[in-house]
Structure formats: structure tokens, C-alpha cells
C-alpha positions as CSV (number, residue, x, y, z in Angstrom):
1,M,0.0,0.0,0.0
2,F,2.7,2.4,0.9
3,A,5.7,3.3,-1.3
4,G,9.1,3.7,0.1
5,R,11.2,1.5,2.5
6,P,10.7,-2.3,2.0
7,T,9.1,-4.2,4.8
8,L,11.2,-6.5,7.0
9,S,9.1,-9.6,6.1
10,G,11.7,-12.2,5.3
11,R,15.0,-13.3,6.9
12,D,16.9,-13.1,3.6
13,G,14.8,-10.5,1.9
14,P,15.9,-7.1,0.6
15,G,14.7,-5.3,3.9
16,E,17.0,-7.4,6.0
17,N,20.0,-6.7,3.7
18,L,19.4,-3.0,3.8
19,E,19.2,-2.9,7.6
20,S,22.3,-4.9,7.8
21,Q,24.2,-2.5,5.6
22,E,22.9,0.5,7.7
23,R,24.2,-1.2,10.9
24,M,27.6,-1.7,9.3
25,I,27.8,1.9,8.2
26,R,26.8,3.1,11.7
27,A,29.4,0.8,13.3
28,L,32.1,2.0,11.0
29,A,31.2,5.7,11.6
30,T,31.3,5.1,15.4
31,S,34.7,3.4,15.1
32,L,36.1,6.2,13.0
33,F,34.8,8.9,15.4
34,S,36.4,7.1,18.3
35,A,39.7,6.8,16.6
36,L,39.7,10.5,15.8
37,L,38.9,11.3,19.4
38,C,41.9,9.1,20.6
39,L,44.2,10.8,18.0
40,A,43.1,14.2,19.2
41,A,43.7,13.3,22.8
42,S,47.2,12.0,22.1
43,T,48.4,14.7,19.7
44,P,49.4,18.2,20.9
45,A,47.3,20.9,19.2
46,P,49.0,23.0,16.6
47,G,50.7,26.0,18.3
48,D,50.6,24.2,21.6
49,P,53.6,21.8,21.5
50,V,55.7,20.6,24.3
51,L,58.2,23.4,24.9
52,R,61.8,22.6,25.5
53,A,63.1,24.5,28.6
54,G,66.9,24.7,28.6
55,F,68.7,25.2,31.9
56,V,72.3,26.4,31.9
57,P,74.5,23.6,33.2
58,V,75.7,25.1,36.5
59,S,75.4,21.7,38.2
60,P,75.3,18.0,37.1
61,A,72.1,17.3,35.1
62,A,70.5,15.2,37.9
63,Q,71.0,17.9,40.5
64,L,69.8,20.6,38.1
65,A,66.7,18.6,37.3
66,A,65.9,18.0,41.0
67,R,66.3,21.7,41.5
68,F,64.0,22.9,38.7
69,T,61.6,20.2,37.8
70,P,59.1,21.1,40.6
71,L,59.0,24.7,39.2
72,L,58.4,23.4,35.7
73,D,55.7,21.1,36.9
74,L,53.9,23.9,38.7
75,L,54.3,26.2,35.7
76,S,52.7,23.5,33.6
77,A,49.8,23.2,36.0
78,K,49.3,27.0,36.0
79,T,49.4,27.4,32.2
80,G,48.2,24.1,30.8
81,Q,51.4,24.0,28.7
82,Q,53.8,21.1,28.8
83,F,57.5,21.5,29.3
84,D,60.5,19.3,28.8
85,F,63.5,19.9,31.1
86,V,66.8,19.9,29.0
87,T,70.3,21.0,29.6
88,A,73.8,20.5,28.0
89,P,77.1,18.9,28.8
90,G,78.8,22.3,29.2
91,F,78.5,26.1,28.8
92,P,79.8,26.3,25.2
93,V,77.4,23.5,24.0
94,F,74.5,25.2,25.8
95,M,75.2,28.5,24.2
96,E,75.7,27.0,20.7
97,R,72.3,25.3,21.1
98,T,70.8,28.5,22.3
99,A,72.2,30.4,19.3
100,R,70.6,27.8,17.0
101,G,67.3,28.2,18.7
102,E,67.1,24.7,20.0
103,Y,65.4,25.8,23.3
104,D,61.9,27.3,23.5
105,L,62.7,28.7,27.0
106,I,66.0,29.2,28.7
107,W,67.1,29.9,32.2
108,V,70.5,31.7,32.2
109,P,72.7,34.2,33.9
110,P,72.0,37.8,32.9
111,H,75.0,38.2,30.6
112,F,73.9,35.0,28.7
113,A,70.4,36.5,28.6
114,R,71.8,39.7,27.0
115,Q,73.7,37.7,24.4
116,A,70.7,35.5,23.6
117,S,68.5,38.6,23.3
118,L,70.9,40.3,20.9
119,E,71.8,37.4,18.8
120,T,68.7,35.2,18.7
121,G,65.9,37.5,19.8
122,Y,65.0,35.7,23.0
123,E,62.5,37.8,25.0
124,P,63.0,38.1,28.8
125,L,60.0,37.0,30.8
126,A,61.2,37.2,34.5
127,A,64.3,37.3,36.6
128,G,65.2,35.8,39.9
129,G,65.2,38.2,42.7
130,K,68.2,36.4,44.3
131,K,71.4,38.1,43.2
132,V,74.4,36.2,41.8
133,V,77.6,36.4,43.9
134,G,80.8,34.5,43.8
135,V,82.4,33.0,46.9
136,F,86.0,32.1,47.4
137,L,86.4,28.7,49.3
138,A,89.7,27.4,50.7
139,R,90.8,24.6,53.0
140,R,91.2,25.7,56.6
141,D,94.9,25.4,56.3
142,G,94.9,27.2,53.0
143,P,95.2,30.9,52.0
144,G,93.5,33.0,54.6
145,A,92.4,35.7,52.0
146,A,91.8,35.9,48.3
147,R,94.7,38.3,47.8
148,N,97.0,35.5,49.0
149,I,96.4,33.6,45.8
150,R,99.8,34.5,44.2
151,N,101.5,31.4,42.8
152,K,98.5,29.3,43.7
153,T,95.8,27.5,41.7
154,L,92.2,28.7,41.5
155,A,89.4,26.3,40.6
156,L,86.6,27.8,38.5
157,V,83.7,26.6,36.4
158,D,83.6,27.4,32.7
159,P,85.2,30.8,31.7
160,L,81.8,31.8,30.2
161,A,80.1,31.5,33.6
162,L,79.1,34.7,35.3
163,V,80.6,33.6,38.7
164,S,83.9,33.0,37.0
165,I,83.9,36.5,35.5
166,L,83.0,38.0,38.9
167,V,85.8,36.1,40.6
168,L,88.4,37.1,38.1
169,S,87.2,40.7,38.2
170,H,87.5,40.7,42.0
171,L,91.1,39.5,41.8
172,E,91.9,42.1,39.1
173,D,90.7,44.8,41.5
174,E,93.3,43.4,43.9
175,G,96.0,43.9,41.2
176,L,96.2,40.1,40.5
177,R,96.0,38.7,36.9
178,A,95.3,35.1,35.9
179,D,98.3,33.3,34.3
180,R,100.6,36.0,35.6
181,D,100.1,35.9,39.3
182,Y,98.2,32.6,39.7
183,R,97.0,29.6,37.8
184,V,93.4,28.8,36.8
185,R,91.9,25.3,36.3
186,Y,88.4,25.0,34.9
187,F,86.0,22.3,36.0
188,Q,82.7,21.0,34.7
189,S,80.5,22.3,37.5
190,H,80.6,24.2,40.8
191,P,80.5,20.9,42.9
192,S,83.5,19.6,41.0
193,A,85.5,22.9,41.5
194,I,84.8,22.6,45.2
195,E,85.9,19.0,45.3
196,A,89.1,20.0,43.6
197,V,90.0,22.1,46.6
198,R,89.0,19.4,49.0
199,R,91.3,16.9,47.1
200,G,94.2,19.4,47.0
201,V,94.1,19.8,43.2
202,A,93.5,23.5,43.7
203,D,94.1,26.0,46.5
204,L,90.9,28.0,46.2
205,A,87.6,27.7,44.4
206,G,85.5,30.5,43.1
207,V,81.9,29.3,43.1
208,S,78.3,30.5,43.5
209,D,76.9,31.2,46.9
210,V,74.1,28.7,46.1
211,H,76.6,25.9,46.0
212,V,78.3,27.1,49.2
213,E,75.0,27.0,51.0
214,Q,74.6,23.4,49.8
215,E,78.0,22.6,51.3
216,L,77.0,24.1,54.6
217,T,73.6,22.3,54.5
218,A,75.5,19.0,54.1
219,G,77.3,19.8,57.3
220,R,80.8,19.9,55.8
221,A,83.3,22.1,57.7
222,D,86.6,21.3,56.1
223,L,86.4,24.3,53.7
224,V,85.9,28.0,54.7
225,E,84.7,31.1,52.9
226,I,87.5,33.7,52.6
227,A,85.9,36.4,50.4
228,R,82.9,37.3,48.3
229,T,82.6,39.2,45.0
230,M,80.3,42.0,44.1
231,E,76.7,41.1,43.4
232,A,75.2,40.7,39.9
233,P,71.5,40.5,38.8
234,G,69.7,37.3,39.2
235,L,69.2,34.5,36.6
236,V,66.7,35.2,33.8
237,F,63.9,33.2,32.1
238,L,63.6,34.0,28.4
239,A,61.4,32.7,25.5
240,H,62.4,32.2,21.9
241,P,60.5,34.5,19.5
242,R,58.8,31.5,17.8
243,V,56.8,30.9,21.0
244,P,53.4,32.5,20.3
245,E,52.9,35.9,22.0
246,P,49.8,34.7,23.9
247,T,51.8,31.7,25.3
248,R,54.7,34.0,26.3
249,R,52.2,36.3,28.1
250,L,50.7,33.3,29.9
251,I,54.1,32.0,31.0
252,R,55.3,35.4,32.1
253,S,52.2,35.9,34.2
254,A,52.5,32.5,35.8
255,L,56.2,33.0,36.6
256,L,55.6,36.4,38.2
257,S,52.7,35.1,40.3
258,M,54.6,32.0,41.3
259,G,55.3,33.2,44.8
260,E,51.7,33.9,45.7
261,S,50.9,30.3,46.7
262,P,52.6,27.9,49.2
263,E,53.3,25.5,46.4
264,G,54.9,28.3,44.4
265,K,57.0,29.5,47.3
266,S,58.2,25.9,47.8
267,A,59.1,25.5,44.2
268,L,61.0,28.8,44.2
269,D,62.9,27.8,47.4
270,R,63.9,24.5,45.7
271,A,65.0,26.4,42.6
272,K,66.9,28.9,44.7
273,T,65.9,31.8,42.4
274,G,64.3,34.0,45.0
275,S,61.0,35.7,44.1
276,L,60.6,36.2,40.4
277,V,60.5,39.9,39.2
278,P,59.8,41.6,35.9
279,I,62.7,42.3,33.6
280,S,62.9,43.9,30.1
281,A,65.3,43.9,27.2
282,S,66.5,47.4,28.3
283,D,67.3,46.1,31.7
284,L,69.6,43.5,30.1
285,K,71.7,46.3,28.5
286,K,73.4,46.8,31.8
287,M,75.1,43.5,31.2
288,D,77.1,44.8,28.2
289,K,80.2,45.4,30.3
290,I,80.1,41.9,31.8
291,L,79.4,40.4,28.4
292,Q,82.5,42.1,27.0
293,K,84.5,40.7,30.0
294,M,83.2,37.2,29.1
295,K,84.5,37.5,25.6
296,S,87.9,38.5,26.7
297,S,88.2,36.3,29.8
298,P,91.2,33.8,30.2
299,G,90.4,30.4,28.8
300,R,87.7,31.7,26.4
């Protein structure tokens, strides 16, 4: 009586075949939709990739990761952005990778920040409120003052390091020149420079106050502080220009508000950065003199 869809009157009739085909099409469509959902869940959205955060190798990689991973984890929770912690086997390799733009974010001393800003266009996001200062360490039976270094051996980290530049500048102010009045030996990290003094390989070490604090926390009393350098601005977080501007703004805001929660304060304490404060490209211009010293320092 009615035209249109066939009736489902027989097991093997045309109505049964049509319904079977429709069920198969619905099943295939459902499977395809589910697969697409899974793919979307496992693939970062365009413009929202995992960002590589490069940390200057002031310590062995494991120690550096333990120091900064909590901060990155909290930054990820605050921004919804994923980060990968990465570092390099030494200062020159780190700076080469930075110049090639291999890092999306970097955490570096202010003279490195100035160089990265000038040469690669990295944009400063925030700076550590804790100043950088070099500390001279010696054995208890060693030189009683930094000026007594004549004809002795000084252990430093890489000549590119800000602390090394501060230490050498301090000695220059005392009228003492490397390779003329004393010898310099460079080591992979601050802990290894400290250990060189402990083993008698060097007479003094010029290292960051952060690592001296770690020595004191460990309860070691065989080395003593004999002098300190002038202070320099704190370490700087910067973003590569390819990071989208909205993402940069989001990360900057999250960093600057990090100290407002107990979790943030704990992460900053672990990172030993001090409270994070605003910084601009013009602020980094103050590092030009130190940047020049880095390029002319012994061992460069």
C-alpha cells in the first residue's frame, strides 16, 4: 500500500539486507569517530607543542633537574602548557644550542640572557630576585684571604660563567692577573670545582653562593669562605621568538605570580631563584660590560 522503505518480512529478503548495511555503516562511523577522538587526545594541538626548557649547566644534570623540575611542573599546572627539562654537557654547547634556537625557553645568567636577546631574539620573561655572587672557598689550612692567591691554583667553572667573571674581576681589583700571578683550572661544575680544593688539586675555588649554601647544609666544615665578589643581577627566564605571543604572556604571568601560593614558594625555594620579578630587554643592556669581559676572559 505504501511506497518507500521495503518491509522486513523475510529473513533473507531485501529489507533485512538494507538494515544490515545500515548497521555496518553506523558501526564504521562510530569506530572512525572514536579513533579520531583518541588521536586528538594523544596529539598536541598545533601551536601548543611541548616546549623545551633549557637550563644552563651550573650543576650536574641530575642535580639541576631535581632543583627545577618542581618549578616546571607547577608552571605547567598554571598554564596548561607542557615543558621538557633539558640541559647540555657544558656552557659552550649550551650557548651553541641557544644560538641555534634549540630551546623554546632558557634559564640563564643575565650576561647570557643579553647575548641570547641580541643574537637570537630571546625575550626576557622574568628574573630571579636572588642576586648572583661569587664566593672564594679554601681549606682551613689554605690561603686566609683571596689576595694571598699568588703562585697558587684557582678552581673555576667554565670561563663563560658569570661567577667566573665576577671572581676574576675581584682579583683584578686586587691587582692580580690570571696566568701572571696565579693559575686557573676549569671544571665541569661548581661541585667539581669545590671538590678540587678538597682533594688538594686547587688551593681555592670561586663558586656561586648557592653551592656554598649546599655545602653548609651538608654539614661539611673542612672548607671555609674567605671572600665574596660584588653582586650581579639574578638569573633570567627567556622565551624564543617562535613561542606565540599569547603563550609568552601566559608563561610570564604564571612566573611572576609563582610566589603567591605555598606550592609556588616551595618550588622557588627549591630552585633557589628568590622571588621572580619583571625584567625587560632594556634592563639587560646593563650586562654589556660583563658580556665584554666574558668575551675577553682567560680560557675563552
